[in-house]
N, C-alpha and C positions, 0 to 999 in steps of 0.2 A: 609742514613748509620745512622743518628744520632737517633737510636733508641736505647732502654736498652734490653738488653740479660741476660740469666740466666749464660750462659757460652758462652765464644769466644774461640774456637779452632785454633791455629796457625800451619800452617805446614799440610800438606795432606800424610804425611807418614802413614803406614799402623795402627800403635798404635794411632795416633790422629784421623784416620778414623774410627776406630774401636769404639774408644771413643765417637765421634760425633754422630754415628749411635745409640749407645747404650742409651745415654743420651736422643737423641732426641724420641727414643721408651719410654723412661720414662714420657715424655711430657715436659721436659724441653725447653726453647727457645735457640736456639743455632745457633751462627754465625761462619763460618767455612770459614777462610781466607788463602793464600799462598801467599808470594813473587814470586813465579815461575808461569810460564804461564802453567804449567803441574802439573798433577796430581802426588802423589807419594814421593815427598820430596826425601830423602835418599834412600827410598824402589823405587824408580821409575823402569821404563823398558826402555831400548834404543832399537832404530834400528840401522842397521850398521852405518849409515852415523853419527847419534849422537854418537855413542860408538867412532867411529874413531876422531871426533871432540874433545871428552873430553879426549881422552888418547893419541892421534898423533897428536891433533893439526891440523887436515887437513878435509876437507870433501870428499876426493876422496878415498875411500877405493878401495884395490886391486878386479877389475872386477870377477877374478875367484874366488871369496867368494859368488856370487849369489848378487841375489836382496836385497837392504838395508830393504824393508819394510818388506820381511819375515823372520826378526831377532827381537826377542823380548828378549833382554838379560838383565834379573834382576840384579837390583845393589847391592841388599842384598838377595841373592838366598836361600832359604830355604824350605826345603820339611815339609809336614804338616801331623803329627801323625793321621792316620785315625779314631781312638777314641779319640784323645787327644782334649786338652782344645779349640782349636783354633775351630775344627769341631762343638764343643759344641756350642761355640758362633755364628757360622753361622748359625746353625738350629734354635738356640734362637731367633735370628733375623730375620730368615727367609732369610736371604742373599743368601742361596743355590740356590735361583730361578735364580740368574743373572749368574750363574758358571757352567761350566762343568769340572769335575775333572777326571781326569787318572791314575789310579795306578802306582807305580814306581816299575820299574823291579827289584831292586836289593839293598840289603843292605850288606855291606862287612866291614872287620877289616882288618887292616894290624897287621901281626905278625911274627916275625921273617925274616923279609925280603919277606914276601909273601902276597898275598891277599886272605884271605877266606872267605865265606859265613858265616853271623853272625847267628849261631845254637840259636834258640829261646823256643825251646820245648824239652822235654825229649828225643823224639824219633830222632830229629834232632843232639843233643847232641851225642847220640850213634854213628852217621854216620860222626859226623865231623872230618877231619884230624887235626884240630887244638889240640885234645887231644891224648894223650896214651891210651891202652886200661882199665887200673885199673881207671886212671883219669876220662874217659868217664863215668863208674859206678858210681863213687863218684857225677858227675855233673848232673848225670840223676836223683839221690836220691834228689840233691838240686832243680834241677827244678821242680821235682813233688811235694815239699814241698810249692814251690813259687806258682805253679800253683792252689794247695789246698786250700792256705792261704785266709781266710775271716776274715778279721779285726774284725765282730761281732760275729764270732762263734769260742771260744776258744779252741774249740775241734780239731781247725786245727792250733793252735798255737805251738803244742809240748811241751806245759810247759815254753814256751820263751815269753816275753812281749817285744815284738818289738820295742815300744816305748822307752824303756829301754836298751835293748841291742845293741850294735854296729853292723854295719855292719862286721866288722873286727871279733867279737867274734861270729856271725853268720856263718860267712864264715868258721871258725876255727872247728866250730861243725862238718861240712862237710869235713874238710880235704882238702879242694881245694887249687891246686899251685897257685902261683902268676900270671903266664900264663893267667890261667883260671880267676883268678880274674881279671885281667886286661881287658880282652874281656867282661866279663860281667857287669863290672863297667863303661866301657867307650863306648861300642858300643851299648849293651843292655839297660842298665839303664840311658844312655846319660850323665853321669856325666863328667862336663869338666876338672876336677883335681882330687887328691886323697885324699881331705879332707873327703869325704863322708865315707870313711872308719872307722874315729872315730865319725861318727854321729848316731844316732837311725835307726836301719836297715829295719824301717818299709818304710821309703820313697823309698830306693831301691827295696826292694818287691813290693810296687806299680808301680813303674816305670817298673819293668821287666815284672809285670801283664799287663800294658798297652802296652808295647811293642806287647807281644804275642797275647792279645787281637785284637790289630790292624791289626797284620799280618793273624791273621785267618779270618778279616773280608772279604779280598777279594780273600783268597786263592792264593796270588800272591808272588812274590819272596821279598817282603819288607813288611812293615808297614806303607809305606808313601804313601800320595795321593799329586796331585799337579795339579795346573788348566791349562786346555789348554789355549795357547798363555800367560803363565806365571803370574806372582803374579802381574802383572801391573793392572791385571784386579780386585784383589782384594780392594783396596783402592776405585775404581770407585764404586764398588758394594756398598759399606759401604756409599759413597758419595749418591747414589740414593736414599737408605733406609734412608738417615738423611732428605732427600728431600722430601721424601712421607710423611715424619711427621711432615714436616713445617719447616725444616733445612734451612737456607740459606748459599748459597756457593759464596765464591768470590775469584778467580783465579787473579794471575797479579797483585796483591797489594803491592807496594813498601814500604819498612820501617817495616811497622806493629810495630809501636813503643807502648810498654806496659806503662800505665801510672799507678801511685800510688797515693794514698789518703795521708793527713799529718800522718797517722797513719801508712803508710807503706804497706797498704792493696791496692791491684790492684781495679781500677776504671773504666778502659777502655783501649780501642786501637786505636791509630792514624794512619791513612794512606792517604795521600794525603790530609792534612789538614782539613780532617772530623774525628769526635771522635766517635767510638760505646760505649755506656756505658756498663759494665756488672760487675757482682758479684764474677766471677771467671774465671781464663784462664788456657786452659789447652794447652802445645806445647812441641815442640822439644826443645832440648838444644841452638839450633842454634839461637831462638827465644828470649833469656835470658840468655846470656852468663856470665853474673855477678852471675846468681845463680847456676851455674853448676862447676863441677871441674872434670881436665882430668884425667882419672883413667888408663888410658892404651891406646893402638893403635893395628888396625888388620892390619895384612901384608895379601896382596893375589894378586893371578895371576889370569888373565882370559884368557883362550885358545879357540881358534877355530880350531876344527879338522875336519878329514873325516872319521873317523872310531869310533867305542865306546872304552871305557878304556879296555885295555890288560886284561885277566884273570877275567873278571868280568860276564862271559857266556853270551856275546854278548849284553848287557844290554842295552837299548837306552836310560835308566835314570837310575840314581846309587848314592848313597852314601858310600864311603870308609870313615873309620874313621883311624886315625893312633894316638893308644894312646900315649900321652908323654913318657911314659917309654920305648916304642920301639924305640925312636928318642933319648932319654937322654934329655928330653926336660922336661919345669914346664908347659905347657899347651898341647893339645892335637892339630892335625892338621885335617882339613877336606877337603874330596873332594867331589864336586857335579858335575855331569855331567846329562844332557838334551839335546833333540834332536829334528827333524824335528816330531818324533811322539807326541811330546806335542804341535806342532807348534811355536816352538821358534827359528826354525832357517830352511833354505831352506832343500829341500830334500837332504839326504846324509851328512849333517852337523851336528855336535855336539859341544854343549858349555861346557867347563868343568871350574869350577873354584877350586880353591886352598885355603885356607883361614886358619890362625892361629892366635892367640895373638902374637903380635911383641915381641921379646925377643932381639932383635938387630936393627940397622937402615938399615941393607940390607936385604930387602925381597927378592930378586932373590936368594942369597945364602941361605937364612933361609927356602925357600920354595920348595928346590932341592929334599927332600926326596917325597914329594907328585907330584910334575912335572914330575920328573922320572918315575912314573907309568901311565904316560899317554901315552905315545908312540910319534912317529912323531906328530907335532903341525903345521898347517898351519899359525898362528900366534898367540902369545902370548904378553900381556901385565901385567905390574905389577905397585901395587899401596900400598900405608899406608892410614888408615883414622885414626883420633882420636877416641877413644872412652870417652863419659862423661857422669856423672851422676848429679842428682840434690842435693845441700847440704842445700837449703832452707828449712823453718820449715812452710809446706803448710798451717798449722792451723794460722799461724799468717799473711802471706801475699795473702792466696788465689789462689797461682799460682801452677800448677801442672804440672811438668816436666819430659817428660818420659826419661829413659835412653838410650844411642846410642845402636844400634843393634852390637851383639857381633858376634865372627866367627864362630858360630854353623852353620849347615846346615840343621837345623831343628827348628819348632818354637816354642818349648815347654817355654824356658826362653823368649820369647817376651810377650807369652800370661799371663806369670805371672805377667809381669810388666804392662801389661794391666789392668789386674783384680785387682792388688792392688791399682793402680790409682784409677779405678771404685769405690773402696770402699772409699777412702781418699775423694772423690769428693763428693760421695751420702750419705757416713754413711751408705752403706747397702752391703751385699755381693751378687754378682750374682748366681743367681740359674741355676747350668748348669747341672741339672737332666733332660736330653731333651731325646726324642726319637731318638736313632742314626740311626734307618733304614730311618729316614726323609731324610738323605742325600744321600741314595743310587740313588734317583732319578735323583741327579745330576751327577752321575757317567754313564761312557760309559756302 
């Protein structure tokens, strides 16, 4: 271990694995270590026995739940936007060859006490029960504007500079009511709160276009895809990639103490009495607690059920977003459901997650609006975990710390963090202009 590396990566969470893969492909000499004896860190997948140990302190789950090894329960469950940044990273690095994806059945939004399919195009807007007849016409006009909008073609801008016009101003031009704005902002553009209304509209329009383009990609009921056997496959696929390019992996390394020189710059990592030298360290917040601060916590419930979520057209995999306004909260709530059709549970079983940014210390009570949509559950467990973000100046200490995973059930914010870290580490922007059809080979 007493060698010198360009970068040492600590933790095999998804963000760290993507970065070690990207840096290895760039020709850097990478050592990747984890204190655990399994891949994935916070974003690992558990079988039923492991899940029971973690949440119930027992290794004897009820027999009627089926075989433990048929379960792959993701600890950070997130769907992947079909045309989004993560798919572009997968194609850019050719990791798609290690994975099989399957489209997600449904994308829904909670509105006035009911669950509705998210309308994503002008035609769907006309059919949606979310809006009255006049509102449908206004929404249709807005959707057509978004569909036709091209940043490089001013003719499509209708005289508005969306880098200056706020989302609120753009929406006012089309006269959309608050109810419509709510589902557009949260279920289509995937904003996590309402700050976007006073920010430049170009970001929201791009997010809506990404949703619609991703939806069109598979002609399915949602814009999302998800790997067979769950997300635990992703860190391992990037680990393989890193190994192909000469990266070294070591699991089950206790301590992993980061060493600094007299100037406060990182100079190596010590484990079991041996020190590996390095110029830079990349890690999750748990490896450098002195360089992060707590910024919030996530409350969540994990349920095992024997049926799909009611009112989702019998979807075997589905996301439901509950916008904050509908619940009188400061942040959105998310429902994620996946089943045996994605090989994450035995036949006939469904795994559902309800998650949100915690605003109280009582997850059970706080998650009620989401849990009540699930129908009868076989088993349910609750937990909260802290969210941290780095506070260090990485140009001074060469430590690049990722942000904790948030409550969202899609990957967009996670990939933004990875791409920002990549730029800080390498000084360059990752080129994600790839041929998206290359991923189709990995779909069923």
